[in-house]
N, C-alpha and C positions, 0 to 999 in steps of 0.2 A: 504494500500500500504506500501511497505517496505521502511524505510528511507535509507537502505543500497543499494537501487537500484533507484536512483533519476530519471532515464530515464523511469522507469516503467509506470509512469502516461501517457507517450506518446503512449504506445503500448499495455498495458494490458487492453484491452476492450473486452467484449463479452464472448463467451463460450469456455471453454477448456474441455478436457476429461481426466479422471483419471481411471486407472485400478489397483486395489489393487492386489498385487502379493504375498507378504510374510510379516507376522507379525514379527517384529524384537525387539519389546519391549512391555511393557504394553499398551502404546498408540501410538507406532511408527510402521509405515508400509512402506515397500518398494513398490514403485508404478511405473507404466509407465504413462507418461503424453503426451498429444498432444494438441497443438503444443509445443514440449518440449523446444525449445531454448528460448521461451519467459518466462518460469517459472524459476526464479532464487532463490537461497537460500535466505531466509528471507521473501519471499512473503507469505501473508496469503490468504487462499482460503476458500470460503464459499459455502456450499452445501445446496440446498433446493429442495423441491418436485417440485416446478414450474420449476426449472432449468433442472431437470432430465427428464421431459416429452418430448417424441419424440426423445430421444437420440439414435444415431446409436448403433447397437449391438457391443459389444466388450469393452465397458467402462462404468464407471459411469460418469455423467457429473457434472460440477460445473461452477460457475462464479467467475472470478477474477474481483471484482468490481472496477469501476472507481469512481472519486470523485462525480459524479452526482447521482450514485445509491448505493453508499456504505452504507448509513444509512438504506435504505430499505433492501438491501441484508443481512446485519448483523442481522437485526431484524427478517427476515424470515428464516435465516440459521438454519438447524437442525444439521449440523455438521460443525465444523470449524477446519482448520488445517494450520500449518505453515510448509513451506519447510525448512528442517534443514540440508539436505545433498544432494550431487549428486554423483552417482556411475560411475564406469568405463564404463558401457555400456549405459549411458545416463539416467538410472533410477534415481528417486528422493526418498528421505526419508521424509515422512510427520509425524509430531507430531500432533495428534488430541487432541483438548480440550476434557476433560472427559465428558461423557454423561452416564446416568443410564444404558442403554442397547445399546451398540455400534452396535452389529450385527443386532439387530432389526431395527435400523435406516438404516443400509446398505441394508438390505433386502427390505426396503421400497423404498429407493432412487435408488438402483443399478439396473443394467441390466445384463442379461446373456451374457458372452463374447463369442459370436459365432465365429467360424473360418471365415477368410475373404472370403473363397470360398462359404459361404452361403450368397448369395447376397440379403438379406432382413433384415428388422429390427427385433429385437428379440420379442418374444411373451411370455406371462406368462407361457405357458406350456413348454417352452424351459428349464426352471429351473429344471424340472424333466426329460425331454426327453434327454437333453444334459448331460447325466450321463451314465456310464456303470452300468450294473446290479449288479456288485460287488463293486460299490462305497459305502462308509460308511460315513454317515452324521457326525459321531463323529470324523472322521479323516480328518481334513482340512489341506490344505497346497499346493495342486496342483494348478497351474495357468491355466491349461487347461485339458480337458478330454483326456485320451489315446484313440484316435479315432479308433484304430484297434479293440477295444472291443465294439464299439457302436452297432454292428449288433447282439450281443448276446442277447438272451431272457432267462428267467428262463426255458422255455420249451426246448430250444436248449441245454442248459447246462444239463438238466435232460436226454435228449436223448443221449448226449455224455457219461454221466456216465453209462447209461444202456448198452452201448456197451463195458463196461469194461475199459474205459479210466479214469485215475486218473486226477484230476485237482488240481494243487497247486497254491495258490494265494500269491502274494507278493505285496509290496507297494513301489511305487516310486512317489515322488511329482514332477510332470512335472514342469520344471523351465522356466526361461525367454529365455533360448536358443531356445525354440520352436518358438519364434517370431523373433529370431535374424538372419538376412540374412548374407551371406558371403560377405565380402568386400575385400578379399585377393585372390591372384592368386593360391596359393598352399593351399590345404586343411589342411596340417600340421600346417600352420600358423594361422588357425582359432581358436579363443579363445572361449571356451564353458563355460556357467555358471555351477556352481556346483548344484547338485540336491541331496536331501536326500532320502534314501530308507531304507526299513527294510524287512528282510526275516526271518520268524519265524523258530524256531527249527524244528517244524513239517514239514514245507514246504521244508526246507533244507534236512531233512531226506528222504522225498519223492523223491526229485530230485536225491539225492545220491544213493538211492536204484535203481532207474531206470537206472542210469549210470552203476552201478555195474552189473545189469542184462542185460546190453547191449540193453536196450529198447530205443526207440526214445523219445527224449524230444523236444517238439514243443513249441517254444516261440511265443506268440501271440503279434506281434507288436514290433517295434523298442524300445519302452519303456522297455519292458520285456527283450529284447536282451541286451540292455545297462546295465541293472541291473545285469543280470546273468554273463555277461562278466566281469564286474568290480568286482563282488563278487568272481568269480573264480580267477581272477588275484591277488586279495588281499590274498586269501587263499594260492595260490601258493607261493607268496612272503613270507608269514609268515612261511610256511612249509620249504622253503629254508633257511630262517634265523635260524630256530630252529635246522637245521642239521649242521650248521657251528660251 
């Protein structure tokens, strides 16, 4: 328990859930926590295999130990973290104690973060099925799958190419905004999280050739639309600046 939160011994009992969203340092991660208001800066959190069993889909589980179980929890913990920060949207920053293979432990303890409209607990096969066919294991960073692409299969993509359709792939790391509901009257006042993206030179050339030839460019899903719109607006701004 944290000496900086003397009231914590009164309410930090039982299970809480954590979802890793973005790595911000060698051992630091931005996370979502539930119930969030009970987890303050300075708290130490202990993750163990027993605690993660039967966890609802959408998070990894942990225990914030009380005085009666702290010794057992610390001894059984395979990961330990301290809350070192709180963000604008309620997210926390955790600093994990170093372990030999962090991602191997996360794979062991964690659960696939299924969307809330899939009303069941996650299953082992979801780790593979809840991915698009164009997902890359070496490219991590998205907090959720771009669901508009989940219906594609290798055969469907092959059939599309056989009809003469070009396919250009780009990367956008879906951010916390996908979980953020609107709390304002006007959409213009809604604050969105930043998301990182990349468009290769080859993909940009494909898209530009299609535009020059007046061919249709079909964006699959709002994730792709957001990326293309932002890239186009940045390119227009840079071009305008160079003409001044």
